[in-house]
SERO-4910 file (N, C-alpha, C, O; in steps of 0.05 Angstrom, whole numbers):
BEGIN
 pado doro    nc1    nc2    nc3   cac1   cac2   cac3    cc1    cc2    cc3    oc1    oc2    oc3
  Unk    A     17    -24      0      0      0      0     18     25      0     37     27     15
  Unk    A     11     44    -17     25     69    -17     20     85      8     -3     86     17
  Unk    A     41     96     20     38    109     46     49    138     45     67    144     29
  Unk    A     39    154     62     47    181     65     52    186     95     36    179    112
  Unk    A     75    198    101     82    203    129     66    227    140     64    248    127
  Unk    A     54    222    163     37    243    175     51    269    178     40    290    174
  Unk    A     77    268    186     92    293    190     96    309    165    102    332    165
  Unk    A     94    295    142     98    308    116     73    322    105     75    336     85
  Unk    A     51    318    118     25    329    107     23    358    113      9    373     98
  Unk    A     35    368    135     32    396    144      3    402    148     -9    420    136
  Unk    A     -9    387    167    -38    387    170    -49    414    179    -72    421    174
  Unk    A    -32    431    192    -41    457    201    -49    475    178    -63    495    182
  Unk    A    -39    469    154    -45    486    131    -69    475    115    -76    486     94
  Unk    A    -81    453    125   -105    442    112   -130    453    125   -130    461    148
  Unk    A   -152    452    110   -177    460    121   -190    438    137   -194    416    127
  Unk    A   -195    443    163   -209    423    179   -239    427    175   -249    449    180
  Unk    A   -253    406    166   -281    410    160   -300    390    173   -324    391    170
  Unk    A   -289    371    189   -307    352    202   -293    338    225   -270    331    224
  Unk    A   -308    335    247   -299    319    270   -318    296    274   -342    300    279
  Unk    A   -307    272    273   -323    248    278   -319    238    306   -306    251    322
  Unk    A   -331    215    312   -328    204    339   -300    195    345   -291    195    368
  Unk    A   -285    188    324   -258    178    328   -238    188    307   -216    177    305
  Unk    A   -246    209    293   -228    218    272   -232    248    266   -252    260    274
  Unk    A   -214    259    251   -216    287    241   -212    286    211   -196    271    201
  Unk    A   -226    303    197   -224    305    168   -213    333    160   -222    353    169
  Unk    A   -193    332    143   -181    356    132   -182    354    101   -186    333     90
  Unk    A   -178    377     88   -177    376     59   -162    400     48   -158    421     60
  Unk    A   -152    396     23   -142    417      7   -156    415    -20   -176    401    -22
  Unk    A   -145    428    -40   -159    428    -66   -161    400    -78   -182    394    -90
  Unk    A   -141    383    -74   -140    357    -87   -150    334    -70   -162    315    -80
  Unk    A   -144    335    -44   -148    311    -27   -163    316     -2   -165    339      8
  Unk    A   -175    294      9   -187    294     36   -169    276     53   -162    254     44
  Unk    A   -163    284     77   -146    269     95   -162    261    120   -172    278    135
  Unk    A   -165    235    123   -180    224    146   -159    214    166   -145    195    160
  Unk    A   -158    226    189   -138    220    209   -152    211    235   -168    226    247
  Unk    A   -146    187    244   -159    176    268   -145    187    293   -121    193    293
  Unk    A   -161    190    314   -151    202    339   -131    184    353   -111    194    365
  Unk    A   -135    158    352   -118    139    366   -111    116    347   -127     98    343
  Unk    A    -87    118    336    -79     98    316    -76     70    327    -78     51    312
  Unk    A    -72     67    353    -69     41    365    -94     28    376    -94      5    384
  Unk    A   -116     44    375   -141     33    385   -150      9    367   -148     11    343
  Unk    A   -160    -12    379   -169    -36    363   -189    -29    341   -188    -41    319
  Unk    A   -206     -9    346   -226     -2    326   -212     12    302   -220      8    279
  Unk    A   -191     28    308   -177     41    287   -162     21    269   -163     22    245
  Unk    A   -149      2    282   -136    -20    268   -155    -35    250   -149    -41    227
  Unk    A   -179    -40    261   -200    -54    247   -209    -38    222   -212    -49    200
  Unk    A   -213    -12    226   -222      5    204   -201      6    182   -208      5    158
  Unk    A   -176      9    189   -155     10    169   -154    -16    153   -150    -15    128
  Unk    A   -157    -38    166   -156    -64    152   -180    -66    133   -176    -76    110
  Unk    A   -203    -57    141   -227    -58    124   -223    -41     99   -229    -49     77
  Unk    A   -213    -16    103   -208      2     80   -188    -10     61   -190     -7     37
  Unk    A   -167    -24     73   -147    -37     56   -159    -59     40   -152    -62     16
  Unk    A   -177    -75     52   -190    -97     37   -207    -87     14   -207    -98     -8
  Unk    A   -223    -66     19   -240    -56     -2   -224    -42    -24   -232    -42    -47
  Unk    A   -201    -30    -16   -184    -18    -36   -173    -39    -56   -169    -33    -79
  Unk    A   -169    -63    -46   -160    -85    -64   -180    -92    -85   -173   -105   -105
  Unk    A   -205    -84    -81   -227    -89   -100   -232    -66   -119   -252    -65   -133
  Unk    A   -214    -46   -119   -218    -22   -134   -225    -26   -163   -243    -14   -174
  Unk    A   -211    -44   -176   -215    -49   -205   -243    -61   -210   -255    -56   -231
  Unk    A   -253    -77   -191   -280    -88   -194   -302    -69   -187   -324    -70   -198
  Unk    A   -296    -51   -167   -317    -33   -158   -320     -9   -178   -342      0   -183
  Unk    A   -298      1   -189   -300     22   -208   -296     50   -196   -293     52   -172
  Unk    A   -297     71   -213   -290     98   -204   -311    112   -187   -306    133   -175
  Unk    A   -335    100   -185   -356    114   -169   -355    106   -139   -372    113   -124
  Unk    A   -334     90   -132   -328     85   -104   -303    101    -97   -281     95   -108
  Unk    A   -305    120    -79   -283    138    -73   -265    124    -52   -270    126    -28
  Unk    A   -244    111    -62   -227     95    -45   -200    108    -40   -193    127    -54
  Unk    A   -186     99    -19   -160    112    -12   -140    111    -35   -137     92    -49
  Unk    A   -126    134    -38   -104    135    -57    -78    128    -42    -59    117    -54
  Unk    A    -76    136    -17    -53    130      0    -62    127     28    -83    138     37
  Unk    A    -46    112     44    -51    110     73    -31    127     88     -9    132     78
  Unk    A    -40    137    111    -23    155    127    -11    139    150    -24    124    163
  Unk    A     15    142    153     29    129    176     43    150    193     50    172    183
  Unk    A     47    144    218     62    162    235     92    154    235    100    136    221
  Unk    A    108    167    252    137    163    252    144    135    262    166    125    258
  Unk    A    124    121    275    129     94    284    119     73    264    117     49    270
  Unk    A    112     82    240    102     65    218     75     52    226     69     30    216
  Unk    A     59     66    242     32     56    249     12     71    231     13     95    228
  Unk    A     -6     56    220    -27     68    203    -45     85    220    -57     76    240
  Unk    A    -48    110    211    -65    129    227    -86    142    211   -101    159    221
  Unk    A    -89    135    185   -110    147    168   -105    141    139    -89    124    132
  Unk    A   -119    156    122   -116    152     93   -124    177     78   -137    195     89
  Unk    A   -117    178     53   -122    201     35   -140    192     12   -135    172     -1
  Unk    A   -161    208      7   -178    203    -17   -179    228    -34   -171    249    -25
  Unk    A   -189    224    -58   -192    247    -76   -214    265    -65   -234    256    -54
  Unk    A   -209    291    -66   -229    311    -58   -249    315    -80   -242    326   -102
  Unk    A   -274    307    -76   -294    309    -97   -306    337    -96   -329    342    -87
  Unk    A   -291    356   -106   -297    384   -102   -323    393   -116   -335    412   -107
  Unk    A   -331    380   -137   -354    389   -152   -379    371   -145   -398    369   -161
  Unk    A   -378    359   -122   -400    342   -113   -413    353    -89   -401    370    -74
  Unk    A   -437    345    -84   -452    352    -59   -465    327    -48   -470    308    -62
  Unk    A   -470    327    -22   -483    304    -10   -512    301    -20   -525    321    -27
  Unk    A   -521    277    -22   -548    272    -30   -568    287    -13   -590    294    -22
  Unk    A   -561    290     13   -580    304     31   -585    333     24   -605    344     32
  Unk    A   -568    345      7   -571    372     -1   -586    375    -27   -591    397    -37
  Unk    A   -594    352    -39   -609    352    -64   -637    364    -59   -651    356    -40
  Unk    A   -645    384    -74   -670    398    -71   -691    387    -90   -686    384   -114
  Unk    A   -714    381    -79   -737    371    -96   -759    392    -95   -772    395    -75
  Unk    A   -762    407   -117   -781    428   -118   -804    424   -138   -825    436   -137
  Unk    A   -799    405   -157   -819    400   -178   -816    372   -189   -799    357   -180
  Unk    A   -833    365   -208   -833    338   -219   -807    332   -234   -798    309   -234
  Unk    A   -794    352   -246   -769    347   -260   -747    339   -240   -730    322   -246
  Unk    A   -748    351   -216   -729    344   -195   -733    316   -186   -713    301   -181
  Unk    A   -758    307   -185   -764    279   -177   -754    260   -198   -743    239   -191
  Unk    A   -757    267   -223   -747    250   -245   -716    247   -243   -706    225   -246
  Unk    A   -703    270   -238   -673    269   -236   -665    252   -212   -646    237   -213
  Unk    A   -680    256   -190   -674    240   -166   -677    210   -171   -661    194   -162
  Unk    A   -698    203   -186   -702    174   -192   -679    163   -208   -671    140   -204
  Unk    A   -669    179   -227   -646    170   -243   -621    167   -225   -606    148   -228
  Unk    A   -617    186   -207   -594    184   -188   -597    158   -171   -578    144   -167
  Unk    A   -621    154   -161   -626    130   -144   -622    104   -159   -613     84   -147
  Unk    A   -630    104   -184   -625     80   -200   -596     73   -203   -588     50   -200
  Unk    A   -579     94   -207   -551     89   -210   -538     82   -183   -520     66   -182
  Unk    A   -548     95   -162   -539     88   -135   -545     59   -129   -529     45   -117
  Unk    A   -568     50   -137   -576     22   -133   -557      3   -146   -550    -18   -135
  Unk    A   -548     10   -170   -528     -7   -184   -502     -9   -168   -491    -31   -166
  Unk    A   -493     13   -157   -469     13   -141   -472     -4   -116   -454    -19   -109
  Unk    A   -494     -1   -102   -499    -16    -77   -500    -46    -83   -489    -62    -68
  Unk    A   -515    -53   -104   -517    -81   -112   -489    -93   -119   -483   -115   -111
  Unk    A   -473    -77   -133   -446    -86   -140   -430    -92   -115   -416   -113   -114
  Unk    A   -431    -74    -96   -416    -79    -71   -427   -104    -56   -411   -120    -47
  Unk    A   -453   -107    -55   -465   -130    -41   -456   -156    -55   -451   -176    -42
  Unk    A   -455   -155    -82   -447   -179    -96   -418   -187    -91   -410   -210    -93
  Unk    A   -402   -167    -84   -374   -172    -78   -370   -178    -48   -347   -180    -39
  Unk    A   -392   -180    -33   -390   -187     -5   -385   -164     13   -375   -167     36
  Unk    A   -391   -140      4   -387   -115     20   -414   -106     30   -432   -100     14
  Unk    A   -417   -104     56   -440    -91     69   -430    -65     81   -410    -65     95
  Unk    A   -444    -43     75   -434    -17     83   -436    -11    112   -418      1    124
  Unk    A   -458    -19    125   -462    -12    153   -472     17    155   -495     22    159
  Unk    A   -453     35    154   -460     64    157   -467     76    130   -452     93    119
  Unk    A   -489     67    118   -497     76     92   -520     96     95   -542     88    105
  Unk    A   -516    120     86   -537    141     88   -530    163     69   -510    163     56
  Unk    A   -548    183     67   -546    204     47   -520    220     48   -511    230     28
  Unk    A   -508    223     72   -484    239     74   -460    224     63   -439    236     57
  Unk    A   -462    198     59   -441    182     47   -445    177     18   -432    160      5
  Unk    A   -465    191      7   -471    190    -22   -466    218    -33   -479    237    -25
  Unk    A   -446    220    -51   -441    246    -65   -453    245    -93   -454    224   -105
  Unk    A   -461    269   -102   -473    271   -129   -458    293   -143   -455    315   -132
  Unk    A   -449    288   -168   -434    309   -182   -453    326   -200   -477    322   -199
  Unk    A   -441    344   -215   -457    363   -231   -472    349   -254   -490    361   -266
  Unk    A   -464    324   -259   -478    309   -280   -498    289   -268   -508    271   -282
  Unk    A   -504    293   -242   -523    276   -228   -515    247   -226   -531    229   -226
  Unk    A   -488    243   -224   -477    216   -221   -470    212   -191   -456    229   -180
  Unk    A   -479    190   -179   -473    185   -151   -445    172   -146   -435    157   -163
  Unk    A   -433    178   -124   -408    166   -115   -412    158    -86   -426    171    -71
  Unk    A   -399    136    -78   -400    127    -50   -373    132    -36   -352    127    -47
  Unk    A   -375    141    -11   -351    146      5   -354    133     32   -375    123     40
  Unk    A   -331    133     47   -330    124     75   -335     94     78   -358     85     81
  Unk    A   -314     79     77   -316     50     78   -303     37    103   -298     13    103
  Unk    A   -299     53    123   -285     41    147   -305     28    167   -296     18    187
  Unk    A   -331     28    160   -350     13    177   -362    -11    163   -382    -21    172
  Unk    A   -350    -19    141   -361    -40    125   -359    -68    138   -343    -71    157
  Unk    A   -375    -86    129   -373   -114    136   -363   -128    112   -376   -128     91
  Unk    A   -339   -140    114   -327   -153     90   -310   -177     99   -298   -177    120
  Unk    A   -311   -198     82   -296   -222     88   -304   -232    117   -328   -236    122
  Unk    A   -284   -236    134   -291   -246    161   -292   -223    181   -294   -227    205
  Unk    A   -292   -198    171   -292   -175    189   -320   -163    190   -332   -155    170
  Unk    A   -331   -163    214   -359   -153    218   -360   -123    220   -341   -109    225
  Unk    A   -384   -113    216   -390    -85    220   -405    -82    247   -422    -98    253
  Unk    A   -398    -61    262   -411    -56    287   -426    -29    286   -434    -18    306
  Unk    A   -429    -19    261   -440      8    258   -464      7    239   -463     -6    218
  Unk    A   -485     21    247   -507     27    229   -510     58    227   -500     72    245
  Unk    A   -523     68    207   -526     96    204   -541    108    228   -558     95    240
  Unk    A   -535    133    234   -549    146    256   -579    148    250   -596    147    268
  Unk    A   -585    151    224   -613    153    216   -628    127    222   -650    128    233
  Unk    A   -616    105    215   -628     79    221   -629     74    251   -649     64    262
  Unk    A   -608     81    265   -607     78    294   -630     94    307   -644     84    325
  Unk    A   -634    119    298   -655    136    310   -683    124    304   -700    125    321
  Unk    A   -686    114    279   -712    102    272   -718     78    290   -741     75    299
  Unk    A   -699     61    293   -703     37    310   -709     44    339   -727     33    351
  Unk    A   -695     64    350   -700     72    377   -727     84    380   -741     78    400
  Unk    A   -735    101    361   -762    114    362   -784     94    360   -807     99    369
  Unk    A   -779     70    349   -799     50    346   -795     26    364   -806      5    360
  Unk    A   -778     30    384   -773     11    405   -764    -16    395   -772    -37    404
  Unk    A   -747    -15    374   -734    -40    364   -707    -43    377   -693    -23    382
  Unk    A   -700    -68    383   -675    -74    396   -651    -71    377   -647    -88    360
  Unk    A   -636    -49    380   -614    -44    362   -593    -65    364   -581    -74    344
  Unk    A   -587    -74    388   -566    -94    393   -573   -121    381   -555   -137    376
  Unk    A   -598   -126    376   -606   -152    366   -608   -154    335   -613   -175    325
  Unk    A   -603   -131    321   -605   -132    292   -580   -144    279   -558   -142    290
  Unk    A   -584   -156    256   -562   -166    240   -555   -146    219   -571   -140    201
  Unk    A   -530   -136    220   -522   -116    200   -516   -131    174   -499   -149    173
  Unk    A   -530   -123    153   -527   -137    128   -541   -121    105   -545    -97    107
  Unk    A   -548   -135     84   -560   -123     61   -586   -108     68   -591    -86     58
  Unk    A   -602   -121     85   -627   -108     92   -624    -82    108   -640    -64    104
  Unk    A   -604    -81    126   -600    -56    140   -589    -34    121   -596    -11    124
  Unk    A   -572    -42    102   -563    -23     82   -587    -12     66   -590     13     63
  Unk    A   -604    -30     57   -627    -21     40   -646     -4     57   -657     16     46
  Unk    A   -651    -11     82   -669      4     99   -657     32    104   -672     52    104
  Unk    A   -631     34    107   -618     60    112   -622     78     88   -627    102     91
  Unk    A   -620     67     64   -624     84     40   -653     93     37   -659    116     30
  Unk    A   -672     75     43   -700     83     42   -707    105     62   -721    123     56
  Unk    A   -696    102     86   -699    123    106   -687    150     96   -698    171    100
  Unk    A   -664    148     84   -650    172     73   -667    186     52   -669    211     52
  Unk    A   -680    170     35   -697    182     14   -721    196     27   -727    219     20
  Unk    A   -734    183     45   -757    195     58   -749    220     74   -764    240     74
  Unk    A   -726    219     87   -716    242    103   -713    266     85   -717    289     94
  Unk    A   -705    262     60   -701    285     42   -727    300     38   -726    324     32
  Unk    A   -749    287     41   -775    300     36   -789    309     61   -803    330     61
  Unk    A   -786    295     83   -801    301    107   -784    308    132   -795    316    153
  Unk    A   -758    305    130   -741    311    153   -746    293    177   -753    269    173
  Unk    A   -745    304    201   -748    288    225   -776    277    228   -781    260    245
  Unk    A   -795    286    212   -822    276    214   -823    246    207   -843    232    214
  Unk    A   -803    236    194   -803    207    187   -805    189    211   -812    166    209
  Unk    A   -798    200    235   -800    184    259   -828    182    270   -834    167    288
  Unk    A   -846    198    258   -875    197    264   -890    187    240   -899    203    223
  Unk    A   -892    161    237   -903    149    212   -932    157    207   -941    159    184
  Unk    A   -947    160    229   -975    168    225   -977    196    213   -994    201    195
  Unk    A   -960    214    222   -960    241    211   -950    241    182   -961    255    165
  Unk    A   -929    225    176   -919    223    149   -940    212    130   -942    220    107
  Unk    A   -956    193    140   -977    181    123   -997    201    113  -1010    197     92
  Unk    A  -1001    223    129  -1020    243    121  -1007    267    106  -1021    285     99
  Unk    A   -981    265    102   -967    287     89   -976    288     59   -975    268     45
  Unk    A   -984    311     50   -994    314     23   -973    308      2   -979    296    -19
  Unk    A   -948    316      7   -927    310    -12   -922    280    -14   -919    269    -36
  Unk    A   -921    267      9   -917    238      9   -939    224     -5   -935    205    -21
  Unk    A   -964    233      0   -987    220    -13   -987    224    -43   -999    208    -58
  Unk    A   -973    244    -53   -973    250    -82   -951    235    -97   -950    235   -121
  Unk    A   -932    222    -82   -909    209    -95   -910    179    -87   -903    172    -65
  Unk    A   -918    162   -106   -922    134    -99   -898    120    -86   -902    104    -68
  Unk    A   -873    125    -95   -851    111    -83   -846    119    -54   -835    103    -39
  Unk    A   -855    143    -47   -853    151    -18   -874    136     -2   -868    129     21
  Unk    A   -897    132    -14   -918    117      0   -908     88      5   -913     76     26
  Unk    A   -894     77    -15   -883     50    -12   -863     48     11   -863     29     26
  Unk    A   -846     69     13   -826     69     34   -840     71     61   -832     57     80
  Unk    A   -861     87     64   -876     89     89   -888     62     96   -887     55    119
  Unk    A   -899     48     77   -911     22     82   -890      2     92   -895    -14    110
  Unk    A   -866      3     80   -844    -14     88   -836     -8    117   -832    -26    133
  Unk    A   -834     18    124   -826     26    151   -848     17    171   -841      9    193
  Unk    A   -873     19    163   -894     11    181   -893    -19    186   -898    -29    208
  Unk    A   -885    -34    165   -882    -63    168   -859    -70    188   -862    -88    204
  Unk    A   -837    -55    186   -815    -59    204   -824    -53    233   -818    -68    251
  Unk    A   -839    -32    236   -849    -24    262   -868    -45    273   -868    -51    297
  Unk    A   -885    -55    256   -905    -75    264   -892   -101    273   -899   -113    293
  Unk    A   -872   -110    258   -858   -135    264   -839   -133    287   -832   -153    299
  Unk    A   -829   -109    292   -808   -104    311   -782   -119    304   -767   -128    321
  Unk    A   -778   -121    278   -754   -133    267   -750   -123    238   -769   -111    227
  Unk    A   -727   -127    227   -722   -119    199   -725   -143    181   -709   -161    181
  Unk    A   -747   -143    165   -752   -165    146   -735   -160    121   -716   -144    121
  Unk    A   -742   -174    100   -728   -170     74   -736   -143     64   -760   -137     60
  Unk    A   -716   -126     59   -721    -98     50   -713    -96     20   -691   -104     13
  Unk    A   -731    -85      3   -724    -84    -25   -702    -63    -32   -698    -45    -16
  Unk    A   -689    -68    -54   -671    -48    -65   -687    -25    -76   -711    -28    -82
  Unk    A   -675     -1    -79   -689     22    -89   -702     17   -116   -724     25   -121
  Unk    A   -687      3   -133   -698     -2   -160   -722    -19   -161   -735    -22   -181
  Unk    A   -728    -32   -138   -752    -49   -136   -777    -34   -128   -799    -45   -128
  Unk    A   -774     -8   -122   -797      9   -117   -810     14   -144   -797     20   -163
  Unk    A   -836     12   -145   -850     11   -171   -847     36   -187   -842     34   -211
  Unk    A   -849     60   -176   -847     84   -192   -819     87   -204   -817     94   -228
  Unk    A   -799     82   -188   -772     84   -198   -767     63   -220   -753     68   -239
  Unk    A   -778     39   -216   -775     18   -235   -786     26   -262   -775     18   -283
  Unk    A   -808     41   -262   -821     48   -287   -808     71   -302   -812     75   -326
  Unk    A   -793     87   -287   -782    111   -300   -759    104   -319   -744     84   -314
  Unk    A   -755    120   -340   -733    114   -359   -706    119   -347   -686    115   -361
***
């Protein structure tokens, strides 16, 4: 693996733009630098190994998976982070604005392509775990890209992370978070929650209120998502969750 010495990055001259639970993110014009707070922590070691494994699949995954270009090591040769391309002309899916029917058509096309990426990863034995709208970038041509692979479930390495959106939904509906199996269904459910959140925000945690929302009632694939969430709430478990492309309205669109 190509490596970059932490002391050579001159991190003080980079823009700090995000603080995570166990990492800091910096960037310049070309790159994003993800640096973990404790390089020796078992979770950090686990995350670096996972990112290394998924990087080995780069040729099979393709360019729409934003994978590390180099890994960062400290003076003791311990892996402490990695560097990815800075997707400067992209925005998070969460910032996508839906104001009219044309926006919905474009969103459906984005979601169809995102579905292809997620299916490809699943076929290669990759479960994302922390899959949600902030880890989906969209460029000026409405092409989606996936980022942040340090919480994946791959090979014999498990994921212990689900998206905060999914975690909040489960808690609000009194589902046992510790008892769920992180896998394809949790990935798919996280994406469906992310789509609904784009339209109704925090109201998605009140399914009765969302069911009466005029906008939701006017868009069939949002109604389908609400029905799926109600089924999860009714069963108090996560059943088989469809991929985005299996929602009827999106399936029918060109």
